[in-house]
C-alpha atoms as one frame of an Amber mdcrd trajectory, in Angstrom:
protein
  35.002 105.615  28.591  36.740 103.692  25.774  40.339 102.632  26.380  43.145
 102.183  23.857  46.494 100.427  24.400  49.265 100.783  21.802  52.655  99.079
  21.663  55.355 101.545  20.582  58.570  99.757  19.433  61.837 101.666  19.936
  62.306 102.241  16.184  58.811 103.425  15.275  57.326 106.910  14.945  57.225
 109.484  17.721  54.527 108.598  20.295  53.179 112.150  20.294  52.717 111.829
  16.526  50.774 108.633  17.075  48.613 110.327  19.694  47.818 113.102  17.213
  47.121 110.713  14.363  45.020 108.354  16.464  42.913 111.209  17.808  42.584
 112.562  14.280  41.042 109.272  13.240  38.929 109.116  16.381  37.738 112.664
  15.959  36.815 112.306  12.287  35.434 108.800  12.191  32.378 109.906  10.189
  34.695 110.737   7.289  36.540 107.387   7.578  33.669 105.151   6.586  35.253
 104.363   3.219  38.361 102.142   3.331  39.917 100.128   0.528  37.358 101.515
  -1.938  34.589  99.789   0.020  31.493 101.954   0.155  29.517 101.534   3.351
  25.826 102.161   2.802  22.827 101.560   5.057  24.309  98.170   5.959  27.023
  99.970   7.955  24.373 100.945  10.477  23.917  97.269  11.300  27.677  96.678
  10.955  27.281  94.453   7.889  29.290  94.902   4.714  27.210  95.111   1.495
  29.786  92.886  -0.232  29.094  89.874   1.981  27.090  86.853   0.884  23.698
  85.953   2.343  25.296  83.398   4.685  27.894  85.922   5.820  25.189  88.496
   6.517  23.257  85.924   8.563  26.382  85.144  10.604  27.041  88.847  11.148
  23.458  89.470  12.265  23.688  86.666  14.832  27.043  88.027  16.036  25.583
  91.539  16.272  22.631  90.226  18.266  24.989  88.409  20.650  27.163  91.511
  21.042  24.121  93.648  21.864  23.203  91.239  24.662  26.682  91.395  26.210
  27.112  94.351  28.564  30.497  93.514  30.077  34.015  94.533  29.023  35.212
  93.348  25.608  38.940  93.549  24.825  39.982  93.464  21.161  43.599  92.578
  20.332  45.204  93.158  16.928  48.727  93.583  15.543  51.195  91.977  13.202
  52.535  89.482  15.786  51.837  88.286  19.316  48.033  88.382  19.216  47.328
  84.849  20.440  49.795  84.878  23.329  48.759  88.370  24.448  45.074  87.537
  24.212  45.656  84.442  26.374  47.667  86.415  28.938  44.971  89.090  29.166
  42.261  86.459  29.620  44.195  84.684  32.378  44.774  87.962  34.212  41.112
  88.988  33.970  40.021  85.663  35.474  40.859  87.156  38.886  37.994  89.619
  38.318  35.377  87.231  36.970  34.489  84.719  34.270  36.201  85.277  30.909
  35.295  84.173  27.364  38.009  84.327  24.712  38.800  83.433  21.106  39.303
  79.714  20.599  42.768  78.910  19.222  43.667  81.558  16.652  40.242  81.860
  15.015  40.638  85.575  14.406  39.088  86.081  10.959  35.505  87.154  10.243
  34.026  83.686  10.787  36.070  83.179  13.943  35.026  86.522  15.428  31.378
  85.803  14.566  31.525  82.418  16.294  33.322  83.875  19.310  30.606  86.503
  19.747  27.782  84.028  19.217  29.371  81.736  21.821  29.537  84.291  24.651
  28.027  82.633  27.754  25.418  84.557  29.691  27.369  84.725  32.953  30.742
  86.117  31.801  31.960  89.589  32.646  34.863  89.800  30.196  35.430  88.829
  26.573  38.887  88.889  24.946  38.872  88.636  21.154  41.732  88.306  18.697
  41.246  90.319  15.494  43.354  89.267  12.505  43.746  90.689   9.022  45.118
  89.840   5.605  43.775  92.830   3.651  42.993  96.489   4.129  39.553  97.099
   5.595  39.224  93.745   7.385  40.123  95.042  10.843  37.501  97.785  10.546
  34.844  95.174   9.700  35.818  93.058  12.716  35.963  96.119  14.987  32.460
  97.132  13.888  31.261  93.666  14.696  33.022  93.274  18.062  32.836  96.923
  19.274  35.667  96.473  21.814  35.604  98.405  25.075  39.411  98.201  25.148
  41.367  98.163  21.876  44.930  96.813  21.945  47.372  97.301  19.057  50.612
  95.295  19.155  53.770  96.155  17.209  52.695  99.557  15.963  54.767 100.338
  12.893  54.933  98.626   9.515  51.164  98.100   9.144  50.103 101.089  11.215
  47.454 102.286   8.751  45.850  98.851   8.688  46.073  98.375  12.437  44.510
 101.769  13.144  41.329 100.566  11.465  40.427  99.158  14.887  40.021 102.813
  15.932  38.187 104.065  12.845  34.699 104.222  14.363  35.600 104.260  18.037
  34.685 107.049  20.405  37.486 109.185  21.879  38.914 107.748  25.085  41.991
 107.207  27.229  45.179 106.066  25.459  47.839 103.885  27.151  51.203 103.443
  25.396  53.382 100.460  26.294  56.840  99.397  25.183  60.516  99.906  26.017
  60.707 103.661  25.379  60.966 106.012  28.328  57.912 107.974  27.169  55.610
 104.936  27.336  52.979 104.785  30.072  53.876 101.164  30.873  57.483 100.165
  30.143  59.286  96.850  30.159  62.817  95.501  30.200  63.725  91.871  29.648
  66.696  89.519  29.673  67.223  85.835  29.042  67.769  83.581  32.057  68.281
  79.860  32.677  70.460  79.504  29.621  67.881  81.120  27.349  65.015  78.924
  28.565  63.354  81.700  30.567  62.796  85.459  30.479  63.142  87.842  33.398
  60.698  90.711  32.957  60.612  94.067  34.715  57.496  96.198  34.249  57.486
  99.848  35.291  54.828 102.536  35.554  55.717 105.911  37.019  57.890 104.911
  39.989  56.358 101.480  40.526  58.078  98.272  39.408  57.177  94.605  39.325
  59.547  91.779  38.415  58.931  88.127  37.547  60.324  85.279  35.439  58.444
  83.621  32.584  59.760  80.028  32.386  59.608  79.896  28.587  62.100  81.028
  25.914  61.528  84.176  23.857  62.076  87.836  24.733  58.880  88.657  22.830
  56.935  87.263  25.792  57.991  90.351  27.768  56.205  92.563  25.243  53.080
  90.441  25.529  53.219  90.694  29.325  53.602  94.469  29.027  50.480  94.635
  26.856  48.622  92.652  29.492  49.829  95.075  32.153  48.635  98.032  30.057
  45.138  96.530  29.849  45.156  95.772  33.575  46.215  99.340  34.395  43.521
 100.709  32.093  40.971  98.655  34.026  42.175  99.989  37.376  44.399  97.137
  38.615  46.815  98.209  41.340  50.117  98.016  39.482  52.060  96.419  42.328
  49.519  93.589  42.484  50.261  92.702  38.858  53.330  90.718  39.948  51.075
  88.056  41.447  48.971  87.797  38.296  51.997  87.738  35.977  53.652  84.984
  37.978  50.422  83.023  37.744  50.338  83.131  33.928  52.879  80.301  33.676
  52.894  78.320  36.891  55.008  75.286  35.993  56.453  73.470  33.020  55.979
  69.735  33.552  57.432  66.800  31.596  55.842  63.373  32.151  57.927  60.707
  30.439  57.174  57.025  30.001  59.751  54.431  28.969  60.640  54.255  25.271
  60.352  50.589  24.290  62.080  48.543  21.589  65.206  50.695  21.267  67.597
  47.751  21.481  71.207  48.635  22.193  70.414  52.371  22.122  68.023  52.004
  25.053  70.276  53.187  27.874  71.918  56.113  26.097  68.576  57.285  24.622
  66.836  57.454  28.007  69.809  59.225  29.575  69.941  61.736  26.716  66.196
  62.476  26.946  66.351  62.951  30.718  69.429  65.188  30.425  67.673  67.379
  27.858  64.706  67.848  30.189  67.000  68.804  33.057  68.913  71.258  30.872
  65.590  72.795  29.771  64.784  73.656  33.410  61.445  71.871  33.671  59.880
  72.623  37.038  58.752  69.033  37.456  59.879  65.841  35.702  57.808  62.698
  36.270  59.146  59.321  35.114  57.291  56.090  34.430  59.104  52.762  34.004
  62.343  51.005  34.936  64.325  52.379  31.975  63.927  56.012  33.001  64.600
  55.042  36.628  67.888  53.470  35.537  68.729  56.628  33.581  68.032  58.774
  36.652  70.307  56.560  38.741  73.109  56.737  36.168  72.841  60.552  36.089
  72.721  60.803  39.917  69.296  62.427  39.802  67.413  60.121  42.187  66.157
  62.112  45.145  66.078  65.467  43.321  63.226  67.693  44.511  61.729  68.194
  41.037  61.909  64.507  40.041  59.026  62.106  40.530  59.097  58.367  39.769
  56.494  55.610  39.503  56.804  52.083  38.130  53.614  52.370  36.036  51.268
  54.983  34.575  48.370  54.187  36.898  50.469  54.808  40.012  51.859  58.047
  38.585  48.392  59.286  37.596  47.294  59.165  41.230  50.324  61.150  42.404
  50.765  63.655  39.579  47.315  65.221  39.978  48.355  66.384  43.446  51.257
  68.350  41.939  49.476  70.224  39.133  47.727  73.576  39.003  45.713  75.528
  36.490  47.789  77.036  33.648  50.625  74.506  34.036  52.221  73.560  30.712
  52.405  69.761  30.537  54.172  67.389  28.132  53.158  63.703  28.259  55.250
  61.290  26.195  55.915  57.560  26.182  55.618  54.365  24.201  52.131  53.001
  23.638  52.911  50.019  25.844  53.395  52.308  28.849  49.685  53.316  28.737
  50.362  57.019  29.239  46.740  57.744  28.297  45.898  56.901  31.916  47.952
  59.890  33.022  46.302  62.114  30.396  42.828  61.000  31.497  43.627  61.757
  35.139  44.843  65.249  34.234  41.761  65.999  32.150  39.535  64.812  34.978
  40.989  67.585  37.151  39.063  70.114  35.026  41.999  72.521  34.794  40.857
  73.935  31.489  42.612  71.446  29.213  40.762  70.397  26.035  38.800  67.164
  26.253  38.805  66.333  22.552
């Protein structure tokens, strides 16, 4: 049965109105084949627009062939903001159930969706695609092409008519509303913590609650996490087990800093200022390379801190840092060229944690 997840902001239309409107579209999809004065002829049967070029039709045919061969669950995410982060969160959560293929970067236009479909590996069970738009009718084209099993709409409101194109030719199915309103199926509350550098999130469904902290700034991340929870609930996740998956989305924020060379008289104060900023930003782990940062740590009375790691050179640190990292960690590596920080980067990439190798 198809599943639909909608974000309902506090200031938008009544959720019951949205239910009625969405089911009206779902129930009359045969009459909704014309959008933005675009007449869909026989090409609609093969999900190809008659206004596309020959190359575009070829791409769409290959994408349609790839989609026909995929029999797993495909999640389509659209909305005016938050698509990339939400799509990534959903993909990371679904990894506990099996292999996942997702949109690369933010390639969410027609070409990007085509390439994402064509690139689906044979052994994956889940696909999470980001569907973007810059004109009326585009979302419907992408939805025809992707045929999502689960359709997620973020930030329902200002572009509701455009966003609902993702439903235009879908079959009726279960609808899950998520947001901060009491009448949502999955609700969230959020507050800033750690001086604004983190977000405490509480998700609630019926009488069940889960709570976790996202160690990154931005209250909007709570909405993205709520969307992920709505998809997980729609797929049958036990709600109370979501806390484990949500905590795992952002395991650690790591700063790896090599000495900054050739600063002259500003050397001492610059290293102390950089180290202080990292401490104030609540990094979970700070790794230092070189005598200048060691001196800064001593001056700031930070030597011996649990989250501080020190090595005299990049090669020594590379050996130790790989024992402290996990998949999904967010890592910053910075230092002067003379500190050879590329050795640390190479060691991290060799761990095969999912970081790009370009």
